[in-house]
C-alpha positions in Angstrom: -2.2 -105.1 -20.5 -1.8 -102.2 -18.2 -0.5 -99.1 -19.8 1.9 -96.3 -17.3 0.2 -93.7 -15.9 1.8 -90.6 -18.3 0.1 -87.9 -15.2 3.5 -88.6 -13.3 5.9 -87.9 -16.7 3.9 -84.8 -17.8 3.9 -83.2 -14.5 7.5 -83.6 -14.0 7.8 -82.6 -17.8 5.3 -79.1 -16.8 7.8 -78.6 -13.7 10.7 -78.7 -15.5 9.2 -76.2 -18.1 7.5 -73.9 -15.7 11.2 -73.7 -13.6 12.7 -73.0 -16.8 10.4 -70.1 -17.7 10.4 -68.7 -14.5 14.5 -68.2 -14.8 15.8 -64.4 -14.8 18.0 -64.0 -18.1 20.1 -60.9 -17.5 19.5 -58.6 -20.7 22.3 -58.6 -23.1 24.7 -55.7 -22.0 23.9 -52.4 -23.4 26.7 -51.4 -26.3 27.4 -47.7 -26.5 26.3 -46.6 -29.8 28.3 -43.8 -31.1 28.9 -41.6 -34.3 32.3 -40.4 -35.4 32.4 -36.6 -35.9 32.2 -34.6 -39.0 35.7 -33.6 -39.9 36.1 -29.8 -38.4 36.9 -27.2 -40.6 39.8 -24.9 -40.2 38.1 -21.9 -42.0 36.6 -19.0 -39.7 33.8 -17.6 -41.9 32.6 -15.1 -39.5 36.0 -13.9 -39.1 37.0 -13.8 -42.5 33.2 -11.9 -43.1 34.9 -9.3 -40.6 38.1 -9.2 -41.9 37.0 -8.7 -46.1 33.6 -8.1 -46.1 32.2 -6.1 -42.8 33.6 -2.7 -44.3 31.5 -2.6 -46.6 28.6 -4.9 -45.6 28.6 -4.3 -42.2 29.6 -6.9 -39.0 27.6 -9.9 -39.8 25.6 -8.7 -43.2 24.2 -6.0 -41.1 24.0 -3.0 -44.1 22.5 -6.4 -46.9 19.2 -5.1 -45.5 16.0 -7.6 -44.9 15.3 -8.1 -48.8 19.3 -9.6 -49.4 19.7 -12.8 -51.0 15.8 -12.9 -51.2 15.9 -13.5 -54.9 19.0 -15.5 -55.1 19.0 -19.0 -56.4 21.9 -21.4 -54.1 24.0 -21.3 -57.4 23.3 -17.4 -57.6 24.2 -16.8 -54.0 27.4 -19.0 -54.3 28.5 -16.8 -57.3 28.0 -14.0 -55.5 30.0 -14.6 -52.1 32.9 -16.1 -54.7 33.0 -12.6 -57.1 33.1 -10.4 -53.9 35.8 -12.8 -52.1 38.0 -12.5 -55.0 36.7 -9.1 -56.1 36.1 -6.4 -53.7 37.1 -8.5 -50.2 40.7 -9.3 -51.8 40.9 -13.0 -50.2 39.4 -15.3 -52.9 38.0 -19.0 -51.5 37.7 -22.1 -52.9 36.5 -25.6 -51.9 35.3 -25.9 -48.4 35.8 -22.1 -47.3 33.7 -20.7 -50.1 30.7 -23.4 -49.4 30.8 -22.6 -45.7 31.1 -19.2 -46.6 28.1 -19.5 -48.8 26.9 -21.8 -45.3 27.5 -18.1 -43.2 25.4 -16.8 -45.8 22.3 -18.5 -46.0 22.2 -18.4 -42.2 21.8 -14.3 -43.2 19.4 -14.6 -45.9 17.1 -16.9 -43.3 17.9 -14.8 -40.3 18.6 -17.5 -38.6 22.0 -18.5 -36.2 25.3 -20.1 -38.1 27.4 -22.6 -36.3 30.4 -24.0 -37.4 33.2 -26.6 -36.0 36.7 -25.9 -36.2 38.6 -27.4 -34.1 38.0 -30.5 -31.6 41.1 -31.6 -29.3 40.0 -34.8 -26.7 37.1 -33.9 -25.1 37.2 -30.2 -26.7 35.3 -28.4 -29.3 36.0 -25.1 -30.4 34.1 -22.9 -33.4 32.3 -19.9 -34.5 28.7 -18.8 -34.3 26.8 -15.9 -34.5 27.5 -13.4 -31.5 25.2 -13.4 -28.8 23.3 -17.0 -29.5 23.2 -19.3 -26.7 25.0 -22.8 -27.8 24.1 -26.2 -26.4 25.3 -29.8 -27.0 22.4 -31.9 -26.9 23.9 -35.6 -25.7 20.8 -37.6 -25.4 20.1 -37.1 -21.7 23.1 -34.5 -21.4 23.6 -30.9 -22.2 26.9 -29.3 -22.4 26.7 -25.4 -22.9 29.2 -23.4 -24.2 31.6 -20.7 -23.3 31.1 -17.5 -25.4 33.8 -15.0 -26.6 32.6 -13.2 -29.8 32.2 -14.9 -32.2 34.5 -17.6 -31.1 32.4 -20.8 -28.8 34.3 -23.5 -26.7 32.4 -26.5 -25.3 33.8 -29.1 -23.0 32.5 -32.3 -23.3 32.0 -35.1 -19.7 35.2 -36.8 -19.5 33.6 -39.9 -20.3 33.0 -38.7 -24.0 35.5 -38.3 -26.4 34.8 -35.7 -29.2 35.7 -38.6 -31.9 33.0 -40.5 -30.9 29.6 -38.6 -30.1 26.9 -40.2 -28.5 24.4 -40.9 -31.3 22.1 -38.4 -30.6 24.4 -35.2 -31.0 22.8 -32.2 -31.9 24.6 -28.6 -31.7 22.2 -26.0 -30.7 22.0 -22.3 -31.7 19.3 -19.6 -29.8 19.6 -16.5 -31.3 16.4 -13.8 -31.5 13.6 -16.2 -30.7 15.3 -18.5 -34.1 16.8 -21.8 -33.3 19.4 -23.8 -35.6 20.3 -27.3 -35.0 23.5 -29.0 -36.4 23.7 -33.2 -36.3 27.5 -33.1 -36.1 27.9 -36.4 -37.3 27.0 -35.5 -41.1 28.3 -31.5 -41.4 30.6 -30.0 -39.3 28.6 -26.4 -40.2 25.0 -25.6 -40.7 23.1 -24.3 -43.1 25.0 -26.2 -46.0 21.8 -27.5 -47.5 20.5 -25.5 -50.8 17.5 -23.1 -49.7 14.5 -24.5 -50.5 
């Protein structure tokens, strides 16, 4: 009994497989990855300091001296800020404003620029930072520079980006006197929020 020749069938299956492998498939569409922006804090630590503390401690703590806060634990630093705000400052703080004011003092202890996001509106971000600090927002490959007016900064995002949801790689960077602070805006509205090491 003659067996049919399998070669034509194998050749046909091979050609179909080869055609399927060479077929160009479009990659799946890239999804826009974004993260929610941390809620802005409607409190301006640098303006508060200027209004209630600078008369004794100098602008941005200029009269504190180099050793200010170096011997304080995080708890002691917050207690110091709380006591000074309620006592000589005459403007008690509590909750997030107290934490933000303590964070501002952490920046003074470490001599690094402080940044806070205080407002978002459409594609505009606003906040405070140390005077003379250069501020930029890193949005993946895009860098947006801030406009400055003393302690205040304003940043207009590209029209394609709404401040409610920034691209996942979004860092607000402040540079001053060779020192840099980076703030992940998806995590917190102000820098130096983590305890000192």
